[in-house]
Every structure is written in C-alpha cells, then in structure tokens.
DOLUM-355896 format. One line per field, with one value per residue (C-alpha): x, y, z; residue in three letters. Coordinates in Angstrom, 1 decimal. Layout:
BEGIN
c1 <- [X, ...] $
c2 <- [Y, ...] $
c3 <- [Z, ...] $
resn <- [ala, ...] $
***
This chain:
BEGIN
c1 <- [1.1, 4.4, 7.8, 8.8, 6.0, 7.1, 10.7, 10.0, 7.8, 4.7, 2.7, 0.7, -0.1, -1.2, -3.6, -5.6, -9.1, -9.6, -11.6, -8.7, -6.2, -8.5, -8.3, -4.6, -4.6, -6.5, -3.4, -1.1, -0.6, -1.0, 2.7, 3.1, 0.6, 2.5, 5.9, 4.3, 3.4, 7.1, 8.3, 7.5, 5.5, 2.7, 2.2, 2.2, -0.7, -2.5, -2.3, -3.2, -6.0, -7.5, -10.4, -11.3, -7.7, -7.8, -11.3, -10.3, -7.4, -9.8, -12.2, -9.2, -8.6, -11.8, -14.3, -17.9, -18.2, -21.6, -20.0, -17.2, -19.0, -20.2, -16.7, -15.1, -17.2, -15.0, -11.6, -10.0, -10.0, -10.0, -6.3, -6.5, -9.1, -6.9, -4.0, -6.2, -7.5, -4.0, -2.7, -5.4, -6.0, -3.4, -5.3, -8.2, -8.6, -9.0, -6.7, -6.5, -4.9, -4.2, -6.5, -9.0, -8.9, -12.4, -11.4, -10.3, -11.2, -11.1, -12.3, -11.3, -13.7, -14.6, -16.5, -17.4, -14.3, -12.7, -11.9, -13.5, -12.1, -15.0, -14.7, -16.9, -18.4, -18.4, -21.9, -24.3, -26.1, -29.9, -32.5, -32.3, -28.7, -25.6, -26.8, -30.1, -29.3, -27.7, -23.9, -23.0, -20.1, -18.5, -16.6, -12.8, -11.3, -11.8, -9.5, -10.8, -9.3, -8.7, -9.3, -5.9, -6.4, -4.0, -5.0, -4.4, -7.6, -8.0, -10.7, -10.6, -13.8, -14.3, -17.0, -16.8, -19.3, -21.9, -21.6, -20.1, -16.9, -14.5, -10.6, -9.1, -5.6, -3.2, -1.9, 1.9, 2.5, 0.9, 3.4, 2.1, 2.9, 1.8, 1.1, 1.2, -0.9, 0.2, -1.7, 0.9, 1.2, 3.1, 5.0, 5.6, 6.6, 3.9, 3.2, 4.3, 1.0, -1.1, 0.0, -1.5, -4.5, -7.7, -10.3, -13.4, -16.0, -17.8, -21.5, -21.3, -23.3, -24.8, -25.2, -28.8, -27.6, -25.9, -29.3, -31.0, -31.5, -29.3, -28.1, -26.7, -25.6, -23.0, -20.4, -22.3, -22.8, -19.1, -18.1, -14.4, -12.3, -11.0, -7.6, -5.6, -5.1, -3.3, -5.9, -4.0, -4.5, -4.7, -1.4, 1.7, 5.3, 7.1, 8.9, 12.7, 14.6, 16.7, 13.8, 13.1, 10.4, 7.1, 7.9, 11.0, 8.9, 8.3, 4.8, 3.6, 4.6, 3.0, -0.1, -0.4, 0.4, -2.3, -4.9, -4.1, -3.9, -7.2, -9.0, -8.0, -8.8, -12.1, -15.2, -18.6, -20.7, -24.2, -26.8, -27.8, -24.1, -23.7, -26.8, -25.5, -24.0, -20.1, -20.5, -23.0, -25.5, -27.9, -28.8, -32.4, -30.9, -30.1, -27.2, -25.2, -26.6, -26.3, -22.6, -21.7, -23.2, -21.4, -18.1, -18.6, -19.5, -16.4, -14.2, -15.9, -15.3, -11.7, -11.1, -12.6, -10.6, -7.4, -6.8, -3.6, -2.8, 0.1, 3.3, 3.5, 0.0, 0.7, 3.8, 1.8, -1.0, 1.5, 3.6, 0.3, -0.6, 2.9, 2.6, -0.8, 0.3, 3.3, 1.4, -1.0, 1.8, 3.8, 0.7, 1.4, -1.0, 1.4, -0.5, 0.9, 4.5, 6.0, 8.8, 7.9, 8.8, 12.3, 13.1, 12.2, 14.5, 17.3, 16.7, 16.6, 20.0, 21.5, 20.5, 22.0, 25.3, 25.4, 24.2, 27.2, 29.9, 28.9, 29.3, 32.4, 34.2, 33.5, 36.4, 36.2, 32.7, 32.3, 29.4, 27.5, 26.4, 22.9, 24.4, 23.7, 26.8, 28.0, 28.5, 26.6, 25.1, 22.7, 19.2, 16.7, 13.9, 13.5, 12.9, 9.2, 10.4, 12.7, 9.9, 7.5, 10.1, 10.9, 7.8, 5.5, 2.1, 1.1, -1.6, -2.6, -1.4, -1.8, 1.3, 0.9, 4.2, 5.7, 7.6, 9.1, 6.3, 6.7, 3.7, 2.7, 0.0, -1.1, -1.4, 1.1, 3.2, 2.2, 3.8, 1.6, 2.8, 2.3, -0.8, -1.0, -3.2, -1.9, -2.9, -4.0, -2.6, -5.8, -5.0, -7.0, -9.0, -7.1, -6.6, -5.7, -6.4, -10.2, -11.1, -8.6, -10.3, -12.6, -15.4, -18.0, -20.1, -21.3, -21.1, -23.9, -26.0, -28.1, -25.9, -26.9, -29.6, -31.0, -34.8, -36.8, -37.2, -34.0, -30.8, -28.4, -25.2, -21.9, -20.6, -17.1, -14.9, -12.1, -9.2, -8.5, -5.2, -2.8, 0.8, 3.0, 4.8, 7.2, 5.6, 2.1, -0.5, -2.1, -5.5, -5.2, -8.3, -7.3, -9.9, -9.9, -13.5, -15.7, -19.1, -19.0, -19.4, -15.9, -13.1, -12.3, -9.1, -6.6, -7.1, -5.4, -5.6, -6.0, -9.3, -8.5, -5.7, -6.4, -4.1, -5.6, -3.8, -5.1, -8.8, -10.8, -13.0, -15.1, -19.0, -20.6, -22.7, -25.9, -28.1, -30.1, -29.8, -32.2, -34.5, -34.7, -32.6, -30.1, -26.5, -24.2, -20.6, -18.2, -14.9, -13.6, -10.1, -8.5, -7.1, -7.0, -9.2, -8.5, -9.1, -8.2, -4.4, -2.0, -4.1, -5.5, -2.5, -1.5, -4.4, -4.2, -5.7, -7.7, -8.5, -11.3, -12.3, -13.4, -16.2, -16.9, -20.6, -23.0, -23.6, -19.9, -20.3, -17.5, -17.9, -15.2, -16.2, -14.3, -14.1, -14.4, -17.2, -18.9, -19.0, -19.3, -18.3, -20.0, -18.7, -19.7, -17.8, -18.5, -17.9, -17.6, -17.9, -21.4, -22.3, -21.3, -23.6, -26.5, -25.2, -26.0, -23.9, -23.3, -21.7, -17.8, -15.1, -13.1, -10.8, -7.6, -9.1, -11.3, -8.3, -6.6, -7.5, -4.2, -5.5, -5.6, -9.0, -10.8, -14.5, -16.3, -15.3, -17.5, -20.7, -22.9, -24.0, -27.5, -28.2, -28.9, -31.3, -31.4, -28.4, -30.5, -32.1, -35.3, -37.3, -37.5, -39.8, -38.9, -39.9, -37.2, -34.2, -34.3, -34.1, -30.7, -27.5, -27.0, -23.7, -23.7, -23.6, -23.6, -20.4, -20.6, -18.3, -16.4, -15.7, -14.1] $
c2 <- [17.4, 18.9, 18.3, 17.3, 14.6, 13.1, 13.2, 11.0, 8.5, 9.4, 10.7, 7.5, 7.5, 11.1, 10.2, 7.7, 8.6, 9.4, 6.1, 3.8, 5.9, 4.9, 1.1, 1.4, 3.2, 0.1, -1.8, 0.6, 1.7, 5.4, 5.9, 4.3, 6.6, 9.5, 8.1, 8.1, 11.6, 12.6, 11.3, 14.5, 17.5, 16.1, 13.0, 15.1, 17.3, 14.2, 12.2, 15.2, 16.2, 12.7, 12.5, 9.0, 7.8, 8.8, 7.7, 4.1, 4.5, 5.7, 2.6, 0.3, 1.7, 0.3, 3.1, 2.9, 3.4, 5.2, 7.7, 8.8, 11.5, 13.1, 12.8, 14.4, 17.8, 18.1, 18.1, 19.7, 16.6, 13.0, 13.0, 14.7, 12.5, 9.4, 11.2, 11.0, 7.7, 6.2, 7.8, 6.6, 3.3, 1.7, 2.7, 0.6, -2.6, -3.7, -2.0, -3.3, -2.8, -5.2, -3.3, -3.6, -7.5, -7.8, -6.5, -3.1, -3.3, -0.3, -0.9, 2.0, 2.3, 4.7, 7.8, 10.6, 11.8, 10.5, 7.5, 6.9, 4.7, 3.2, 1.0, -2.1, -2.4, -5.7, -6.9, -9.6, -11.1, -10.5, -12.8, -11.2, -12.7, -11.6, -10.4, -8.6, -7.1, -3.8, -3.9, -1.3, 0.9, 4.4, 6.6, 7.1, 9.5, 10.5, 11.9, 14.4, 15.4, 19.1, 20.2, 19.1, 15.6, 16.0, 13.8, 16.8, 17.2, 14.9, 14.8, 13.0, 12.1, 12.4, 13.2, 15.8, 16.8, 14.6, 16.4, 15.3, 17.0, 17.0, 17.6, 18.8, 18.0, 17.3, 14.1, 14.0, 10.8, 7.7, 4.9, 2.8, -0.2, 1.1, -1.2, 1.2, 4.3, 6.9, 9.7, 12.5, 16.0, 18.1, 21.2, 23.3, 26.8, 29.5, 31.3, 35.0, 35.9, 34.3, 35.4, 33.8, 35.4, 34.8, 33.1, 35.0, 33.1, 35.1, 34.2, 31.4, 28.8, 25.9, 22.4, 23.2, 26.3, 24.2, 23.0, 26.2, 28.0, 30.4, 30.1, 33.4, 31.7, 29.4, 31.1, 29.6, 26.3, 26.0, 26.9, 26.5, 25.9, 28.8, 29.2, 31.2, 29.6, 30.2, 30.6, 29.2, 26.9, 23.2, 22.2, 23.5, 23.3, 20.3, 20.6, 21.0, 17.7, 18.6, 18.8, 16.0, 13.8, 13.2, 9.6, 10.2, 11.9, 10.0, 8.5, 11.0, 13.8, 12.3, 11.7, 15.2, 17.0, 15.1, 15.5, 19.2, 19.7, 17.7, 19.8, 23.2, 22.7, 20.8, 21.9, 21.2, 19.8, 20.8, 18.2, 18.2, 17.9, 15.2, 13.1, 13.1, 9.9, 9.3, 7.0, 5.5, 3.3, 0.6, 0.9, 2.2, 5.3, 8.2, 9.7, 11.3, 15.0, 14.5, 13.2, 16.1, 18.7, 17.3, 17.4, 21.1, 21.9, 20.1, 22.0, 25.3, 24.4, 23.8, 27.0, 28.8, 26.8, 26.1, 23.3, 24.7, 26.3, 28.6, 27.2, 29.8, 28.9, 25.3, 25.7, 28.0, 25.3, 22.3, 24.3, 25.2, 21.5, 20.6, 23.4, 22.1, 18.3, 19.4, 21.4, 18.7, 16.0, 18.2, 19.4, 18.3, 19.0, 21.2, 19.9, 16.3, 17.4, 15.9, 13.8, 11.3, 14.2, 14.7, 11.1, 11.0, 13.9, 12.4, 9.0, 10.8, 12.6, 9.4, 7.7, 10.4, 10.3, 6.6, 6.9, 9.5, 7.5, 4.4, 6.3, 7.7, 4.3, 3.7, 4.5, 6.9, 7.7, 11.4, 12.8, 15.8, 18.6, 16.9, 13.5, 11.9, 10.3, 12.4, 10.7, 7.6, 7.5, 9.4, 9.9, 7.9, 10.3, 13.8, 16.8, 18.3, 21.8, 21.2, 19.6, 22.5, 25.0, 23.4, 25.1, 27.8, 26.2, 22.8, 20.5, 16.9, 14.8, 11.2, 9.3, 6.0, 4.3, 0.9, -0.8, -4.1, -5.8, -9.3, -11.6, -14.6, -16.6, -13.8, -11.3, -8.3, -7.8, -4.2, -1.4, -0.7, 3.0, 4.0, 5.8, 3.7, 1.0, -2.1, -3.2, -6.9, -8.7, -10.2, -13.1, -13.2, -16.7, -18.7, -22.4, -24.5, -21.5, -21.0, -20.2, -17.2, -13.9, -12.5, -14.5, -14.1, -16.4, -17.7, -20.4, -23.0, -25.0, -24.2, -21.5, -17.8, -15.9, -17.2, -17.7, -14.5, -13.3, -15.2, -13.9, -13.0, -14.9, -13.3, -12.3, -13.4, -12.2, -14.3, -13.7, -17.1, -17.4, -20.0, -21.0, -23.8, -25.5, -28.3, -28.9, -29.1, -26.4, -25.1, -22.9, -20.5, -18.7, -15.5, -13.8, -10.1, -9.5, -11.1, -9.9, -11.0, -8.9, -10.1, -11.4, -15.2, -15.2, -12.7, -10.6, -12.2, -15.8, -18.6, -19.9, -23.0, -24.3, -27.1, -29.4, -29.1, -32.1, -34.3, -35.6, -36.7, -39.7, -37.9, -37.5, -34.3, -34.2, -32.8, -34.1, -31.2, -27.3, -24.8, -25.2, -29.0, -29.5, -32.2, -31.2, -31.9, -32.2, -31.6, -32.2, -32.4, -31.8, -32.5, -29.7, -28.3, -25.6, -23.0, -24.1, -23.0, -23.0, -21.3, -18.3, -15.7, -14.8, -18.5, -20.6, -24.2, -26.3, -29.4, -31.7, -31.1, -31.0, -28.5, -29.3, -27.6, -27.4, -26.7, -23.0, -22.1, -22.6, -23.6, -25.5, -26.2, -28.9, -29.5, -33.4, -33.7, -31.1, -31.1, -27.3, -25.8, -22.5, -21.8, -19.3, -17.7, -15.3, -11.6, -8.6, -6.0, -3.0, -4.2, -5.0, -1.4, 0.1, -1.5, -0.9, 1.6, 4.4, 4.8, 7.6, 7.5, 7.8, 11.0, 11.7, 10.1, 7.1, 6.9, 6.5, 4.1, 2.7, 2.1, 1.0, -2.6, -3.7, -7.1, -5.8, -3.9, -0.3, 0.7, 0.0, 2.5, 4.4, 4.6, 3.5, 6.7, 5.4, 8.7, 7.5, 4.6, 4.9, 3.4, 4.7, 2.2, 1.8, 0.7, -2.9, -3.2, -2.9, -6.7, -7.7, -6.2, -6.2, -5.3, -4.0, -6.0, -9.7, -12.5, -14.3, -17.0, -19.7, -21.9, -25.2, -27.4] $
c3 <- [-29.4, -27.7, -29.2, -25.7, -25.5, -29.0, -28.0, -24.9, -26.6, -25.0, -27.8, -28.3, -24.5, -24.6, -27.4, -25.3, -24.2, -20.8, -20.2, -21.4, -19.2, -16.4, -17.2, -17.4, -13.9, -12.4, -13.0, -11.1, -7.7, -6.5, -6.4, -9.8, -11.2, -9.6, -11.0, -14.5, -14.2, -13.5, -16.7, -18.8, -18.6, -20.9, -19.0, -15.7, -17.1, -18.6, -15.2, -12.7, -15.0, -15.2, -12.9, -14.0, -13.4, -9.8, -9.2, -10.2, -7.5, -4.9, -5.7, -5.1, -1.6, -0.4, 0.6, -0.1, -3.7, -3.6, -1.2, -3.5, -5.5, -2.0, -0.9, -3.9, -3.3, -0.1, -1.9, -4.7, -7.1, -7.1, -6.8, -3.4, -2.3, -3.4, -1.3, 1.8, 1.4, 0.7, 3.9, 6.4, 4.8, 7.1, 10.2, 9.1, 11.3, 14.8, 17.5, 21.0, 24.5, 27.4, 29.8, 30.9, 30.7, 29.6, 26.3, 24.7, 21.1, 18.7, 15.2, 12.7, 9.9, 7.0, 8.1, 5.8, 4.1, 7.3, 9.3, 12.6, 15.7, 17.7, 20.7, 20.9, 24.4, 26.4, 26.6, 26.5, 23.5, 23.4, 21.9, 18.7, 18.2, 16.8, 13.5, 14.3, 17.6, 18.0, 18.9, 21.6, 20.6, 21.7, 19.5, 20.4, 17.7, 14.1, 11.4, 8.6, 5.4, 4.4, 0.9, -0.3, 1.0, 3.9, 7.0, 9.3, 11.3, 14.5, 17.2, 20.3, 21.8, 25.6, 28.2, 30.9, 33.5, 31.8, 28.5, 25.2, 24.0, 21.4, 21.6, 18.5, 17.6, 14.8, 13.0, 13.1, 10.8, 9.5, 8.6, 5.7, 7.9, 11.3, 14.1, 17.0, 17.4, 19.9, 21.7, 22.5, 23.3, 20.6, 21.4, 18.3, 17.3, 17.0, 13.8, 14.1, 12.4, 14.9, 18.3, 21.3, 22.5, 24.5, 22.4, 21.5, 19.5, 16.9, 15.9, 13.4, 11.8, 13.9, 13.0, 12.0, 10.1, 7.5, 6.2, 6.3, 9.7, 11.4, 15.1, 16.6, 19.8, 18.5, 20.9, 24.0, 22.2, 21.5, 24.9, 25.8, 28.9, 30.8, 29.2, 26.8, 23.5, 20.3, 17.6, 14.4, 11.6, 12.2, 10.6, 12.6, 11.3, 12.5, 15.8, 16.0, 15.5, 18.6, 21.0, 23.4, 22.3, 24.2, 24.6, 26.6, 29.5, 32.7, 32.7, 35.4, 33.3, 30.1, 31.9, 33.6, 30.2, 28.2, 30.9, 31.1, 27.3, 27.0, 29.7, 28.1, 24.5, 25.1, 22.9, 24.2, 21.5, 20.9, 21.3, 17.5, 16.6, 19.2, 17.9, 14.2, 12.9, 12.6, 9.8, 7.3, 9.1, 7.7, 4.1, 5.1, 6.8, 4.2, 6.2, 3.3, 4.2, 7.9, 7.5, 5.2, 7.3, 10.3, 8.7, 7.9, 11.3, 12.7, 10.3, 11.5, 15.0, 14.4, 12.6, 15.7, 18.3, 16.7, 19.4, 20.9, 24.2, 25.1, 26.5, 29.4, 30.3, 30.4, 32.4, 35.1, 35.3, 35.9, 38.4, 40.3, 40.2, 41.6, 44.4, 45.5, 45.5, 47.5, 50.0, 50.6, 50.9, 53.4, 55.5, 59.0, 62.2, 64.4, 67.5, 67.2, 66.7, 70.0, 70.6, 67.8, 65.1, 66.9, 66.9, 63.1, 62.5, 64.4, 62.4, 59.0, 59.9, 61.0, 57.8, 55.7, 57.3, 57.1, 53.3, 52.7, 54.7, 52.6, 49.4, 50.4, 50.7, 47.0, 45.0, 41.8, 42.4, 42.7, 44.9, 43.9, 46.3, 46.6, 47.4, 44.0, 42.1, 39.3, 35.8, 36.9, 33.3, 31.2, 32.5, 30.3, 30.9, 29.5, 31.5, 31.3, 31.1, 28.4, 26.2, 26.9, 26.0, 22.7, 21.2, 21.8, 21.8, 23.0, 21.6, 21.2, 18.3, 16.8, 15.6, 13.9, 13.5, 13.0, 16.0, 16.5, 18.6, 19.7, 20.0, 21.8, 20.1, 17.9, 21.0, 21.0, 24.0, 25.1, 27.2, 30.3, 30.6, 27.0, 25.7, 22.6, 20.8, 19.1, 15.7, 15.5, 12.5, 10.8, 8.6, 5.2, 4.8, 2.1, 1.0, 4.0, 6.4, 5.6, 9.3, 9.8, 10.9, 13.4, 14.9, 17.4, 19.7, 23.0, 25.3, 25.4, 23.0, 20.8, 19.4, 19.2, 21.0, 24.4, 24.8, 25.2, 28.8, 29.9, 31.0, 27.9, 27.2, 27.3, 23.9, 22.8, 20.1, 19.1, 16.5, 14.7, 13.3, 12.0, 13.2, 12.3, 15.2, 14.8, 11.4, 12.7, 11.5, 14.6, 14.7, 17.8, 19.0, 20.6, 23.0, 22.4, 24.1, 26.4, 27.9, 31.3, 34.3, 35.8, 33.7, 33.7, 31.8, 30.8, 27.7, 24.6, 26.2, 23.7, 24.3, 22.3, 20.2, 17.5, 15.6, 12.0, 10.9, 13.4, 13.2, 16.3, 16.9, 19.5, 18.3, 18.6, 21.7, 20.2, 17.2, 16.5, 16.7, 18.1, 15.1, 15.6, 12.5, 12.2, 12.8, 10.2, 11.0, 8.2, 9.8, 13.5, 14.9, 18.3, 20.4, 23.8, 25.4, 28.2, 31.9, 35.3, 35.9, 38.3, 39.2, 36.8, 34.7, 33.9, 32.8, 32.1, 29.4, 28.9, 26.1, 23.6, 20.0, 17.3, 15.0, 11.8, 11.3, 8.5, 7.8, 8.5, 12.2, 14.6, 17.8, 20.5, 22.9, 26.2, 26.6, 30.2, 31.0, 27.6, 27.7, 24.3, 22.6, 19.4, 16.9, 13.7, 11.4, 11.9, 9.8, 12.6, 10.5, 9.2, 12.9, 13.8, 11.2, 12.9, 16.3, 19.0, 20.3, 24.1, 26.2, 26.3, 28.9, 29.8, 26.8, 27.8, 29.3, 26.2, 24.1, 26.0, 29.5, 31.3, 34.8, 35.6, 35.8, 35.8, 35.4, 32.8, 33.1, 30.4, 32.4, 34.4, 31.5, 30.2, 26.6, 24.5, 21.9, 20.1, 17.9, 16.3, 13.0, 14.1, 17.1, 20.1, 22.9, 26.4, 25.9, 23.0, 25.3, 26.1, 22.5, 22.0, 24.1, 27.7, 29.6, 32.6, 32.4, 35.0, 35.6, 33.0, 34.7, 32.4, 34.0, 31.5] $
resn <- [met, ser, gly, glu, ala, glu, asn, cys, gly, ser, val, leu, phe, leu, gly, leu, pro, asp, asp, val, leu, ala, leu, ile, ser, ala, arg, leu, arg, pro, arg, asp, leu, cys, ala, leu, gly, leu, cys, cys, arg, gly, leu, his, val, ala, val, ala, ala, ser, glu, lys, ala, trp, leu, val, gln, cys, leu, arg, leu, gly, pro, pro, pro, his, leu, leu, pro, arg, trp, arg, arg, gly, val, arg, ser, tyr, gly, ala, leu, cys, arg, phe, leu, ala, ala, val, ala, pro, leu, leu, gly, ile, trp, val, his, gln, asn, pro, glu, leu, gly, asn, val, val, cys, val, val, trp, gly, phe, leu, ser, val, val, gly, val, arg, val, ile, pro, gln, glu, leu, gly, tyr, leu, gly, leu, asp, ala, gly, pro, leu, leu, trp, ala, pro, val, phe, glu, ile, leu, ala, asp, ala, asn, gly, ser, pro, ser, arg, phe, phe, leu, his, gly, arg, asp, cys, gly, glu, asp, cys, leu, his, pro, gly, ser, val, arg, ser, ile, asp, ser, ser, cys, asn, val, leu, phe, leu, glu, ala, asp, ser, arg, pro, gln, asp, ser, ala, phe, pro, pro, arg, pro, leu, his, leu, pro, pro, ala, arg, ser, phe, ser, ser, val, ser, gly, ser, lys, asp, pro, asp, leu, ala, arg, lys, tyr, ser, arg, ser, arg, thr, thr, val, ala, ser, arg, ser, ser, val, ala, pro, pro, pro, pro, ser, ser, ser, pro, ser, phe, ser, arg, leu, pro, phe, ser, asp, arg, arg, arg, leu, leu, glu, leu, val, ala, ala, arg, ile, arg, leu, lys, val, pro, arg, asp, leu, ala, ala, ala, pro, leu, phe, glu, arg, ser, ser, phe, cys, asp, asp, ala, asn, leu, leu, ala, asn, arg, arg, leu, glu, leu, ile, glu, met, leu, lys, leu, ser, gly, gly, trp, ile, asp, arg, met, ala, ala, glu, leu, ala, leu, ser, leu, thr, glu, his, arg, asn, ala, ala, ser, ser, asn, ala, val, asp, his, arg, thr, arg, thr, ala, thr, asp, lys, arg, arg, ala, phe, ser, ser, val, ala, gly, tyr, leu, lys, gln, phe, met, gly, arg, ser, thr, ser, pro, asn, val, pro, ile, ser, arg, asn, gly, asn, pro, val, gly, gly, gly, lys, asn, lys, his, ala, gln, leu, his, glu, phe, leu, arg, ser, gly, asp, val, ile, gly, leu, ser, leu, arg, ala, thr, his, met, arg, val, thr, thr, tyr, arg, ala, trp, pro, asn, met, his, asp, ser, arg, phe, ala, leu, tyr, lys, leu, pro, leu, gln, ala, pro, met, ala, cys, gln, glu, his, ala, gly, leu, trp, gly, gly, thr, phe, gly, trp, pro, pro, gly, gln, pro, ser, glu, gly, lys, ser, gly, lys, ala, leu, phe, phe, leu, leu, leu, ser, tyr, glu, glu, val, asn, gly, his, pro, leu, leu, ile, ala, thr, lys, ile, leu, glu, gly, thr, his, tyr, val, leu, his, pro, asn, gly, ser, ala, met, phe, ile, val, lys, met, asp, glu, thr, thr, ser, glu, pro, phe, pro, trp, glu, thr, asp, gly, glu, ser, leu, gln, val, glu, val, lys, ser, ser, his, ser, gly, glu, gly, ile, ala, asn, gly, tyr, gly, phe, arg, tyr, pro, gly, ser, lys, pro, gly, ser, leu, phe, val, leu, gln, asn, gly, leu, leu, ala, phe, val, trp, lys, glu, ser, gln, ser, ile, leu, thr, leu, gln, arg, val, asp, leu, gln, glu, leu, leu, lys, lys, gly, glu, arg, val, pro, val, leu, pro, pro, ile, ala, asn, phe, val, tyr, leu, thr, lys, ser, tyr, ser, asn, val, phe, thr, gly, phe, pro, ile, asn, ser, gly, phe, cys, cys, glu, ala, arg, asn, asp, asn, asp, ser, ala, ser, gly, tyr, arg, phe, cys, ser, val, asn, tyr, leu, ile, lys, pro] $
***
C-alpha cells in the first residue's frame, strides 16, 4: 500500500474486495464515483480499474442488462460504456412536434450501443388488438458510441428516389436536462491533415462479410452523391465562438442549407444492411449478432464517408440555386411587353419617388444609398455567407439543449420555423396520481379490437398528466396521436379533463364487455370532454364522466351522445419491439415535418414485411394495423 494512500485515509477503502466496491458504487451516481477517484492516486487507480463498479452504474442507467456484456466489447471499458449511457440517457422518452396535426410522435429507445429515434405512424387498430397487433413505425435518427464512450456518431434516416439512405453527422451537445432537440448545419475548421478531396471508396467489407463472406463491390453499394467532400474523422473541433450560429439564419436559408448538406452526404444503404434491425425485437428473435454486425458496418461507412462537404462547394451550389430561382422569377415573354409594361415601369418610379419623399420628411433618420434607413437597429438574422465562411467544412449536427418552453395543458408551445423536436414531460405514476403516463385506446364499446373482417378503429395515444387548479386536482388527457384519415381536433388538444376530487352519480352505460363479462366500476369522476367549438383551432367541451374499470382500463363517456373512449396503459418501447418498420420520408422532413397538414402525411407507402421477425402471408395484413382509416367522427 502506498504512503500517499495511507496519508489520505483510504487504506481501508483500497483494501476492500472488488465486489464490495461494486456494492458501494450502487449507492453513488456516476459523477460521485468520478469525484471519488479524484481524491488520491490510489483511489483513482482503484475506481478506474474496477469493471464491476462501473457495470453497476451501467445497470442503473436502464439499458437491457443482458446486452451489456455484448456492448462492452465495442468500447474500451465499462467506464467508457457508462460515459455513453449517461450522456444519451436524457434523450430517452417521447418527442413531439405540432405538425402534422394527426400527430408527430418520435420515441427514443435503446439500440445496440446506441439510441434510436423512431416515429410512430398514425394508424388503425386491427382485430388482434393493441397488445398483439404490430405497431407501425419508421426510423428517424440514431446515435452511436465510439470506443471511448463518446456519443459522437449520428445518422439521420431518409429516403431518396425510392431508396433508403443514411446521412451521417455529428452530435454537438446533449444537455442533461434537454427538452428541445435541434437538427442543424455545422460549419467547422478543416484539419490540415485531411484536406478536402473527391471521395473514392476503396473495396471494403459489406454487411454480409462481417459474418464471413467478402464483397469487393462495396464502393458501388455505398454510392455517394456527386460532390466534393472532406474525408475526415467523425469528430471535428468545435467552431469558433465568434461565428454566427445556425439558429440565427433566416428560415429559408436554414432549410436550403440543410437540404443541400443532406443531399450531398447521403449514403445509399445496401438492402441487407437496410433490412437489419435497429434495436432488439421480441424475445424469440436472437438479434444480438445482427445488431453487432450492423453497428460495425455503420462505423465502416462513416470512416469512408466523413459526412462533411467542402465550404466552397456548398457556396457554389447555393449560388447556382439562387441564380436559377432569380432567372425563373425574372423570365418574361418579350412578345407581351406592350404599353402595360410601360405603365408598370412608370408606376414603380412614381412609387419610389413617393416613398423617398415620405422618408425625407422624417427628421433624424438618415437614408442609405439603397433607400433603407441607416442605424434602424441590429438585424436579427445572420448572413448565410458569414455562417459558411466561419469554417472550412459543412455537415449535419444534432444539438439537445434545455430551453424555457411554456406549456398549455401539458402540451409545449412550439416554434413553427425551427427544425426541432420537443420532449414531452411524462409524469411517473405515484400515490394520488396513479393514472399518469402514456395511454392508448379507441372509440367505441367493447374496448380493443374490432370484429374480424370489419373496418379498424382509429388508434389514439393520450398523455395523462395531473395539474392542480384552484385547489382541485385535474386529470388532463392530451392527444399526441390519432389514427384517423383526416384530423378532427388540433394536436395537443385535451380530449378530456376530469376533476379527480368530484365523483359522479352517472351509471356506466354498459353492463358487460366484449367477452360477456360483468363490468366492474371501481370509481367514477365528473369532467368535460372535447367537442366541436369555434372552428378547428378552438374546440369546445361538453360534460362527461371518467370510469375506472377492472383490469386497469379507463373509459370516458360523453353524457349527451354516450360516445365512449376506452384506454389502456401502454409501454411504447415494448410495442415497438413487436412492431413493423415502414419506409421513411425524405431526410429533413423525416426529422421534423414543418408543413401544416391535417391528413396523414405518412400514408402511401407499402408495408415492408421483411423487417418482421416472423414471415407473414398476404392474408395476415388485415390482422395488424393499417395506415389509412375512415374519418371516425366524434359527436359528443
């Protein structure tokens, strides 16, 4: 034992067995364990070398325990694995956006040494029901760990010309209390050791070759777009602090730049890699080898591509786009230039003189040479050329940050011009708030699946949360997804609000359920349910009652119309494991769909059953979920 360790009083601690140190670690947070290692050199060596202590920390962060030994092979130590898990854990959960109004729900789950964001598709409920039917989903993004446990690798999923593509990028930062996830373009300096050059892909291993066979045609499989890229490591040095941020650019410039970068760095994915799972599926599917091989192949693709384009190439492409747009907008048929054009020219001159004379009458406001007032205030937008010239290469990046976001009835108020997703604050069930969490269900009685051969029911996902207003505890059911063909009420609307301290004397309208079993009502509460109001944006409400039934079911009944919405608690991650993957949108729209839409923008894609564990025949499609549903009118 060293004298230094004895002097700091850690001799007894260092003499503990590794198993005892692991038990002590279970009572500490990762940062507390790191602080312990800073006490002295002896503790630093003991903490860093204790694999069991860091394994306990990894288990506390919530990933699948049986996969941790496999994940450990991809990093240097359990300490590095804990670094990655702690960094990306704040991303886990449900992220939403206002558009489209049917619902834009992205659930971030554990992948394989990664986290994966997948979108739940608005859909109908088949006759197999919510638990047995496959939930339709589409991948959005994934973040992979490197050997040191840094969450630096990022892939955006998208579809171009009918083919699945990946768009590599970097992760700028992940705040421990993040509630907004931004997709941005990143301008960074170019490493002198890796000058920009045209990309030439050498032969390398394909996805199939990881498990044995060789594929000399990888360069054709991993075909790139026609551009000059900067082949470099996936982690670039941070941009200078004085450079303008991407968020200060005008919306049109941000959109053009994101679409340009995504188009230039896209990687066409081979079919065998596209068919591989993104996360562990049902327990009867042994996906560990497929997931490990897929991760190795993604890392190899990232090494070959770099994921950055040269700044000068970006400036040239943007200038050409502006030139084409200007040429098309200014194109005039010379044969139609008659007296009308002369009158327009005269009117424009007269308008300019009138504007100039009007400005001249305003005292102390100097006029610039182009007719604009000088010193009228700082422009709130940054210039695109300033942003581009702040670095040498341009790429995609993710930034998860914490912002002050106001909410109304548990739904965040969102910017309609930001390429961002907003995290929903899920309340954990507890005493006096036992119904908090995510619930799913349909309209109609009996609850669950429709009869075989009949049209499916629109699937609704609601977020149930509690608020206290004027001393009364309220249960608010916020709609985050509906499976109708055309939306009935705005995304984020309160489907019902119930006063949990007020009971109701209204009886439950039905005596038996779908299996002819007697309905048992445990409790009932009065409230109000959504109804038609002043147009689409401002729905009204009508009286109703919430009934707590046996087996944990909830049922809200509108008093006047006797319409009923039945709900059951859902574990979205478990439903996704049994779900079915479908094709995605183009990359930027796949991350966040900013266009205002009232219909299902995710429809029109054929279901690709090749992603399922079990083989299906054509007759099985009616037993699961379907994209398009009939307009299920609510007339309470």
